[in-house]
C-alpha positions in Angstrom: -50.2 80.6 67.9 -51.9 77.5 67.7 -54.9 77.2 64.9 -57.5 74.4 65.8 -59.5 72.9 62.8 -63.1 73.1 62.7 -65.3 70.5 64.6 -66.9 70.1 61.0 -64.2 68.9 59.6 -63.4 66.0 62.3 -67.2 65.4 63.4 -65.8 62.1 65.3 -63.9 64.4 67.7 -66.3 66.0 68.8 -68.2 63.0 70.1 -65.4 61.5 70.9 -65.0 64.5 73.5 -68.9 64.3 74.3 -68.4 60.4 75.3 -65.2 61.2 77.4 -67.1 63.8 79.5 -70.0 61.4 80.3 -67.8 59.0 81.4 -65.9 61.1 83.8 -69.3 62.6 84.8 -70.7 59.2 85.5 -67.6 57.9 87.4 -67.5 61.4 89.7 -71.1 60.3 90.4 -70.4 56.9 91.9 -67.5 58.2 93.5 -64.7 56.8 91.1 -63.4 60.2 90.2 -62.5 62.7 92.9 -61.8 65.6 90.5 -58.0 65.4 91.1 -58.5 66.7 94.3 -56.7 63.5 96.2 -58.9 63.4 98.8 -62.4 62.5 99.8 -64.7 65.1 100.4 -67.3 65.1 103.4 -71.0 64.5 101.8 -73.3 67.1 104.0 -77.0 66.8 103.0 -78.7 70.0 103.7 -82.3 70.0 103.9 -84.5 72.8 104.0 -88.0 72.9 104.0 -89.7 74.3 100.9 -91.1 78.0 101.4 -92.4 80.3 98.7 -95.2 83.1 98.3 -97.1 83.5 94.8 -99.8 85.0 93.3 -101.2 86.3 89.9 -104.4 88.1 88.3 -105.8 88.2 84.9 -108.3 90.8 83.7 -108.5 90.8 80.0 -111.6 92.9 79.0 -111.5 91.9 75.4 -111.8 88.3 76.1 -113.9 88.6 79.7 -111.0 86.3 81.2 -111.1 87.5 84.7 -109.2 85.2 87.0 -106.5 85.2 90.0 -104.7 83.2 92.5 -102.4 83.1 95.5 -101.0 80.4 97.2 -98.2 80.1 99.8 -96.1 76.8 101.2 -94.1 76.6 104.2 -92.4 73.2 104.8 -95.2 70.5 103.6 -98.4 72.8 104.4 -99.9 74.3 101.4 -102.6 77.1 101.3 -104.3 79.1 98.7 -107.2 80.1 96.6 -108.1 80.6 93.3 -111.1 82.8 92.0 -112.5 82.9 88.3 -115.2 84.7 86.4 -117.9 82.0 84.8 -119.5 82.1 81.9 -123.1 82.7 83.2 -121.4 85.6 85.3 -120.8 84.4 88.5 -117.5 84.0 90.1 -116.1 81.0 91.6 -113.9 81.3 94.5 -111.9 78.0 95.8 -109.9 77.9 99.1 -107.7 75.1 99.7 -105.3 73.4 101.8 -103.1 70.3 101.6 -100.6 68.6 103.8 -99.7 65.2 104.4 -102.0 64.5 107.2 -105.2 65.4 105.9 -104.3 65.1 102.2 -106.1 68.1 99.9 -109.3 69.7 100.9 -111.2 72.6 99.1 -114.3 74.9 99.9 -115.7 75.9 97.0 -118.3 79.4 96.9 -120.1 80.8 94.1 -120.8 85.0 93.9 -123.2 85.8 92.4 -126.8 85.2 90.0 -126.5 83.2 87.0 -127.3 84.9 83.9 -128.4 83.0 80.9 -129.6 84.4 77.5 -132.8 83.6 76.3 -132.5 81.8 73.1 -134.6 82.5 69.9 -135.9 79.8 67.9 -136.5 80.6 63.9 -138.3 78.8 61.5 -140.5 75.7 62.0 -141.8 73.6 65.1 -141.8 70.1 64.9 
């Protein structure tokens, strides 16, 4: 059985290993090291257009935080909407699209009626 000493007894050894690994990584990244396989591998660049679909929602009765979002992406086209409850009680809904040809476009809609509490002034009027 071979026993190894703790790396803490030889801190420079750890740095030497990290430096060597960095050099090997750098050499392989520029093509100077082929991993010991003795040949050249053909580099194939696969391109898959990005696609995703996500959504979330929050409804917190304690903080009155109410919001949601839904978004999809197919290639370079993004579509979605988000909504949130404003402090005045209205709901803001934003539908948006984005692509390379048209840029970012949004349509903002507001639902409901704003409610503003009455402010009561106490004290002297000047």
